[in-house]
C-alpha positions in Angstrom: 73.3 49.4 114.0 70.1 49.4 116.0 68.1 47.6 113.3 70.3 44.6 113.4 70.2 44.1 117.2 66.9 42.2 117.3 68.3 39.6 114.8 71.5 39.3 116.8 69.5 38.7 120.0 67.4 36.1 118.2 70.6 34.3 117.1 72.0 34.3 120.6 74.9 36.6 119.9 76.7 38.6 122.5 77.5 42.3 121.6 80.5 44.2 122.8 81.0 48.0 122.8 84.4 49.8 122.8 85.5 53.4 123.1 83.8 54.3 119.8 80.5 54.2 121.7 81.6 57.5 123.4 82.3 59.4 120.2 79.8 62.3 119.8 78.7 61.3 116.3 77.9 57.6 117.2 74.2 58.1 118.0 73.3 55.0 116.0 75.7 52.9 118.0 74.3 54.2 121.3 70.8 53.4 120.1 72.0 49.9 119.4 73.5 49.6 122.8 70.1 50.3 124.4 68.5 47.4 122.5 71.0 44.7 123.5 69.7 42.4 126.2 71.6 42.9 129.4 72.6 39.2 129.5 74.3 39.6 126.1 76.1 42.8 126.7 79.9 43.2 126.9 82.3 46.1 127.1 85.9 46.2 125.8 88.7 48.6 125.1 90.1 47.7 121.7 93.5 48.6 123.2 95.8 50.1 122.1 93.4 51.8 119.6 90.1 53.7 119.7 90.3 55.4 123.1 87.1 56.7 124.6 86.3 60.3 123.8 87.6 61.7 127.1 91.0 60.1 126.4 91.4 60.7 122.7 95.0 61.2 121.8 96.1 58.8 124.5 97.1 55.2 123.9 94.1 53.1 124.9 94.5 50.6 127.7 92.2 48.2 129.6 91.7 50.6 132.5 89.8 52.9 130.1 86.9 50.4 129.9 85.3 52.3 132.8 84.8 55.3 130.5 82.8 53.2 128.0 80.9 51.5 130.8 80.0 54.9 132.3 78.5 56.1 129.0 76.8 52.7 128.5 75.2 53.1 132.0 74.0 56.6 131.0 72.4 55.7 127.7 70.8 52.5 129.1 69.6 54.4 132.2 71.0 51.7 134.5 72.9 51.8 137.8 76.7 51.6 137.2 77.6 48.9 139.7 74.8 46.7 138.6 75.7 47.0 134.9 79.3 46.4 135.8 78.4 43.2 137.5 76.3 42.1 134.6 78.9 42.6 131.9 81.5 40.9 134.2 79.2 37.9 134.5 78.6 37.9 130.8 82.3 37.9 130.0 82.9 35.2 132.6 80.2 32.9 131.0 81.2 33.7 127.4 84.9 33.0 127.9 84.7 30.4 130.6 86.5 32.5 133.2 86.4 31.2 136.7 86.9 33.6 139.6 
């Protein structure tokens, strides 16, 4: 939750958010997402489970990551394209992806 984020950042952890971020009752998770440093932020789908709220009842798939990113952009009050570039760069660095 939000109270642990400062310790995670101090330890150098990256933090990833999935479709559960979009669930109406997950206010604590959204508060935590706001506190994660941009250079440590990741977004995932948890496919085939835990589809974003707008797609509940559907089998989750990687393409749905945009729904989670959209809500993350909203709660962090950031520009969508910029945050998308940031999380892509974070994943590239964390996983050693070259493109």
